[in-house]
C-alpha positions in Angstrom: 0.0 0.0 0.0 1.2 3.3 -1.0 1.4 5.9 1.6 2.6 9.3 1.0 2.9 12.5 2.6 0.3 14.9 1.1 1.3 18.5 0.8 -1.5 21.0 1.6 -2.5 23.1 -1.4 -4.2 26.4 -0.7 -7.7 26.8 -2.4 -8.3 29.9 -4.5 -11.8 31.2 -5.0 -12.8 31.5 -8.6 -15.5 34.1 -9.7 -18.6 33.1 -11.5 -18.3 32.4 -15.2 -19.6 35.1 -17.5 -21.6 33.8 -20.5 -22.2 35.4 -23.8 -25.7 36.5 -22.7 -24.5 38.9 -19.9 -26.2 42.2 -19.7 -24.7 45.5 -20.6 -24.3 46.3 -16.9 -22.3 43.2 -16.3 -20.0 44.0 -19.2 -19.5 47.4 -17.8 -18.3 46.2 -14.4 -14.6 46.7 -13.9 -12.3 43.7 -14.0 -10.1 42.6 -11.0 -7.2 44.4 -12.4 -9.2 47.5 -12.8 -10.5 47.1 -9.3 -7.0 46.8 -8.1 -6.1 49.8 -10.1 -9.3 51.5 -9.0 -8.4 50.9 -5.5 -5.3 52.8 -6.2 -7.2 55.6 -8.1 -10.7 56.2 -6.6 -11.4 59.3 -8.7 -10.9 57.4 -12.0 -13.2 54.7 -10.9 -16.0 57.1 -10.0 -15.5 58.8 -13.4 -15.9 55.4 -15.2 -19.0 54.6 -13.2 -20.6 58.0 -14.1 -19.7 57.5 -17.7 -21.3 54.0 -17.8 -24.4 55.4 -16.1 -24.7 58.2 -18.6 -24.3 55.8 -21.5 -27.0 53.6 -20.1 -29.4 56.5 -19.7 -28.8 57.6 -23.2 -29.4 54.0 -24.5 -32.6 53.9 -22.5 -33.8 57.2 -23.8 -33.1 56.2 -27.4 -34.8 52.9 -26.9 -37.8 54.7 -25.4 -38.0 57.1 -28.3 -37.7 54.3 -30.8 -40.5 52.4 -29.1 -42.7 55.5 -29.0 -42.2 56.1 -32.7 -43.0 52.4 -33.4 -46.1 52.6 -31.2 -47.2 55.8 -32.9 -46.7 54.2 -36.4 -48.6 51.2 -35.2 -51.4 53.3 -33.8 -51.6 55.3 -37.0 -51.7 52.2 -39.2 -54.3 50.7 -36.9 -56.4 53.9 -37.2 -56.1 53.8 -41.0 -57.1 50.2 -41.0 -60.1 51.0 -38.8 -61.1 53.8 -41.2 -60.7 51.4 -44.1 -62.7 48.8 -42.3 -65.4 51.3 -41.6 -65.5 52.5 -45.2 -65.7 48.9 -46.5 -68.4 48.2 -44.0 -70.4 51.1 -45.3 -69.8 50.0 -48.9 -71.0 46.5 -47.9 -74.1 47.9 -46.2 -74.9 50.1 -49.3 -74.4 47.1 -51.6 -76.7 45.0 -49.5 -79.3 47.7 -49.4 -79.1 48.1 -53.2 -79.3 44.4 -53.7 -82.4 44.2 -51.5 -84.0 47.0 -53.4 -83.1 45.5 -56.7 -84.5 42.1 -55.6 -87.7 43.7 -54.4 -88.0 45.7 -57.7 -87.4 42.5 -59.7 -90.0 40.6 -57.8 -92.5 43.5 -58.1 -91.8 43.7 -61.9 -92.2 40.0 -62.2 -95.5 40.0 -60.4 -96.6 42.9 -62.5 -95.7 41.1 -65.7 -97.5 38.0 -64.5 -100.6 40.0 -63.6 -100.6 41.9 -66.9 -100.2 38.6 -68.8 -103.1 37.1 -66.9 -105.3 40.1 -67.6 -104.4 40.0 -71.3 -105.1 36.2 -71.4 -108.5 36.8 -69.8 -109.3 39.6 -72.2 -108.1 37.4 -75.1 -110.3 34.5 -74.0 -113.2 36.9 -73.6 -112.7 38.3 -77.0 -112.4 34.8 -78.5 -115.6 33.7 -76.8 -117.4 36.8 -78.1 -116.0 36.3 -81.6 -117.1 32.7 -81.6 -120.5 33.8 -80.4 -120.7 36.4 -83.2 -119.5 33.8 -85.7 -122.3 31.4 -84.6 -124.8 34.2 -84.8 -123.7 35.2 -88.3 -123.7 31.7 -89.5 -127.3 31.3 -88.2 -128.2 34.6 -89.9 -126.6 33.5 -93.2 -128.6 30.2 -93.0 -131.8 32.2 -92.4 -130.9 34.6 -95.2 -130.3 31.8 -97.7 -133.7 30.4 -96.8 -135.4 33.8 -97.1 -133.8 34.8 -100.4 -135.3 31.8 -102.1 -138.8 32.3 -100.7 -139.2 36.1 -100.7 -138.5 38.9 -103.2 -139.8 42.4 -103.7 -141.3 41.3 -107.0 -142.9 38.2 -105.4 -142.9 38.5 -101.6 -143.6 35.5 -99.4 -146.9 36.4 -97.7 -146.1 34.0 -94.8 -143.0 35.9 -94.1 -144.7 39.3 -94.6 -148.1 39.1 -92.8 -148.8 42.8 -93.5 -149.4 41.8 -97.1 -152.2 39.4 -96.1 -155.8 40.6 -96.5 -157.8 40.9 -93.3 -160.0 38.0 -94.3 -157.0 35.7 -94.8 -154.9 36.9 -91.9 -154.1 34.2 -89.4 -155.9 34.9 -86.1 -153.4 36.1 -83.5 -153.4 37.6 -80.1 -153.5 41.3 -80.9 -152.4 42.9 -84.1 -149.6 41.5 -86.2 -146.7 43.9 -86.8 -144.0 44.1 -89.4 -141.4 46.7 -90.3 -141.7 48.3 -93.6 -138.1 47.6 -94.4 -135.3 45.7 -92.8 -131.6 46.3 -92.9 -130.7 42.7 -91.8 -132.6 40.6 -94.3 -131.0 38.9 -97.3 -131.0 40.2 -100.9 -134.6 40.1 -102.0 -133.9 40.0 -105.8 -134.3 36.7 -107.6 -131.2 37.2 -109.8 -129.1 37.4 -106.6 -130.3 33.9 -105.7 -129.9 32.5 -109.2 -133.5 32.9 -110.2 -133.8 35.4 -113.1 -136.9 37.6 -113.3 -139.5 36.7 -115.9 -138.6 38.8 -118.9 -141.0 41.6 -119.8 -142.8 41.3 -123.1 -142.4 45.0 -123.7 -139.1 46.3 -125.2 -136.7 48.2 -123.0 -133.5 50.2 -123.5 -130.9 51.4 -121.0 -130.9 55.2 -120.5 -127.2 56.1 -120.5 -127.6 59.1 -118.2 -129.6 57.2 -115.6 -127.2 54.2 -115.9 -124.1 56.4 -115.4 -125.6 58.0 -112.3 -126.5 54.6 -110.9 -122.9 53.3 -111.6 -121.4 56.3 -109.9 -123.6 55.7 -106.9 -122.8 51.9 -106.9 -119.1 52.6 -106.6 -119.7 54.1 -103.2 -123.3 53.3 -102.2 -124.9 55.5 -99.5 -128.3 56.9 -98.6 -127.1 60.5 -99.1 -129.9 62.4 -100.9 -127.4 64.8 -102.5 -125.8 62.3 -104.8 -127.2 62.6 -108.4 -128.8 59.1 -108.5 -130.8 59.4 -105.3 -131.5 63.1 -105.8 -133.2 62.2 -109.1 -135.2 59.3 -107.5 -136.3 61.5 -104.7 -137.4 64.2 -107.1 -139.1 62.1 -109.7 -140.5 59.1 -107.6 -140.2 59.1 -103.8 -141.3 62.7 -103.3 -144.4 62.5 -105.6 -145.3 59.0 -104.3 -145.4 60.1 -100.7 -147.0 63.5 -101.4 -150.4 63.0 -99.8 -153.2 65.5 -99.1 -152.3 65.6 -95.4 -148.9 67.3 -95.7 -147.9 67.1 -92.0 -148.6 63.4 -91.8 -147.0 62.9 -95.2 -143.7 64.4 -93.9 -143.8 62.1 -90.9 -144.4 59.1 -93.0 -141.6 60.0 -95.4 -139.1 60.4 -92.5 -140.2 57.1 -90.9 -139.7 55.3 -94.3 -136.2 56.8 -94.6 -135.3 55.8 -91.1 -136.8 52.3 -91.5 -139.2 52.8 -88.5 -142.5 52.6 -90.3 -144.8 49.7 -89.4 -147.8 48.5 -91.5 -150.4 46.4 -89.7 -153.5 44.7 -91.1 -156.7 45.6 -89.4 -158.1 42.4 -88.0 -161.9 41.9 -88.1 -161.9 41.1 -84.3 -159.7 43.0 -82.0 -159.1 42.2 -78.4 -160.3 45.0 -76.0 -157.0 45.0 -74.2 -155.2 45.9 -77.4 -157.7 48.7 -78.1 -157.0 50.2 -74.7 -153.2 50.0 -75.3 -153.3 51.9 -78.7 -154.4 55.3 -79.7 -156.5 55.5 -82.9 -155.8 58.8 -84.7 -158.3 58.3 -87.5 -161.4 56.4 -88.5 -161.3 52.9 -90.1 -163.5 54.3 -92.9 -161.3 57.4 -93.7 -157.8 57.4 -95.0 -155.5 59.4 -92.7 -153.2 60.4 -95.6 -155.7 61.3 -98.4 -158.6 62.3 -96.2 -161.0 60.4 -98.5 -163.7 58.0 -97.3 -162.3 54.6 -98.0 -162.5 51.2 -96.5 -159.1 51.0 -94.6 -157.8 47.5 -94.2 -154.4 48.5 -92.9 -153.0 51.0 -90.5 -149.5 52.5 -89.9 -147.5 53.3 -86.9 -144.5 55.7 -86.8 -141.5 54.6 -84.8 -142.2 53.5 -81.2 -145.3 55.7 -81.0 -148.5 54.0 -79.9 -150.6 56.1 -82.3 -152.0 54.4 -85.3 -153.3 55.8 -88.6 -155.7 54.0 -90.9 -154.7 54.1 -94.6 -156.6 53.1 -97.8 -155.3 50.4 -100.2 -154.0 53.1 -102.6 -152.0 54.8 -99.9 -150.7 51.5 -98.7 -149.6 50.6 -102.2 -147.7 53.9 -102.5 -146.0 53.4 -99.2 -145.1 49.8 -100.0 -143.6 50.7 -103.3 -141.3 53.3 -101.7 -140.4 50.8 -98.9 -139.5 48.1 -101.5 -137.2 50.6 -103.3 -135.4 51.6 -100.0 -135.1 47.9 -99.0 -133.3 47.1 -102.3 -130.8 49.9 -102.2 -130.1 49.1 -98.5 -129.2 45.5 -99.7 -126.9 47.0 -102.3 -125.3 49.3 -99.7 -124.7 46.3 -97.4 -123.2 44.2 -100.2 -125.9 41.6 -100.1 -126.7 41.8 -103.8 -124.1 39.9 -106.0 -124.9 41.0 -109.5 -123.5 43.0 -112.3 -124.4 46.6 -112.7 -127.0 46.2 -115.5 -129.2 43.6 -113.8 -129.2 45.7 -110.6 -130.0 48.9 -112.7 -133.0 47.1 -114.2 -134.3 46.0 -110.8 -134.0 49.6 -109.6 -135.9 50.7 -112.7 -138.6 48.2 -112.1 -139.0 49.5 -108.5 -139.2 53.0 -109.8 -141.8 51.9 -112.2 -143.9 50.5 -109.3 -143.6 53.8 -107.5 -144.8 55.6 -110.6 -147.8 53.3 -111.1 -148.7 53.6 -107.4 -148.6 57.4 -107.4 -150.9 57.3 -110.5 -153.4 55.2 -108.6 -152.6 51.7 -109.8 -152.4 49.0 -107.1 -153.1 45.3 -107.0 -156.6 44.2 -105.8 -156.7 42.2 -102.6 -158.8 39.1 -102.6 
């Protein structure tokens, strides 16, 4: 075993190790040599300490100023960002409001368009229904007109369709008086040539008067009931006026106006009249005196003007004159309405025949009733 004599070694205290992360103050502390030197020179040591303290204060002040500047910049940027956020928020609110208004406007416009479309559809359906009803009515009228045109003409009227032409002895008994308009603006063409049945040729010779035919052709180009046109002016002057010129001038003027307005009604006088009908009407003349000529004649017909309840008894001669004028007006109304499909010359000869009937009637010729 080894045994030796150990020599005592004196221990020396070592200061704490200084790392790289020591603070500025630790670095500024004087070393041992400096302390030794400082012990020898106290004034220099105090000067160094004051210098270190001044440098530390300066660093702190600069650091504080730098931090304040950074804080001010950060606050300024934050304020700018807040303002930008507020502006963007307002823009978003404005856009949302505009979007809501636009959506509401679009919905309202859409509802309006749908409502208008529904209204137009309803109106179109109503018009279609009315048009179909009119078409059905016109088809029924055409069917009736086709039937009437074969069975009734001014030259040869159907007495079943015109009860005013029946004699009182042959009139069918009815409740009250039978009534019929003198003319009608809705009946079919009453001329046989229009229905394909030519009139029986007259045995007497005839020749077209060029002046009368020219006036008729001019009127036929634009048919109307204007009395001032040459054609109707001549007919009024030569035929209608004289044919309706009766002794009783005031009543004659009323009859003429009623014939022109298509409001004259001729009724046969029945042999037996119900009392109720007598009470509902006003007799303005005697059954044995013609209200137009004033002559004592057996009156088998009476006339009524318009919607008046007053009746006037007329003689067979006066009735023939009124009927002749009514037949003429009926035919020219058919021409005006386009119901007569003929060339100009056949139409002219029918007009001439009707004028001939007016001339014979005003001269006192009329068919005898059975």
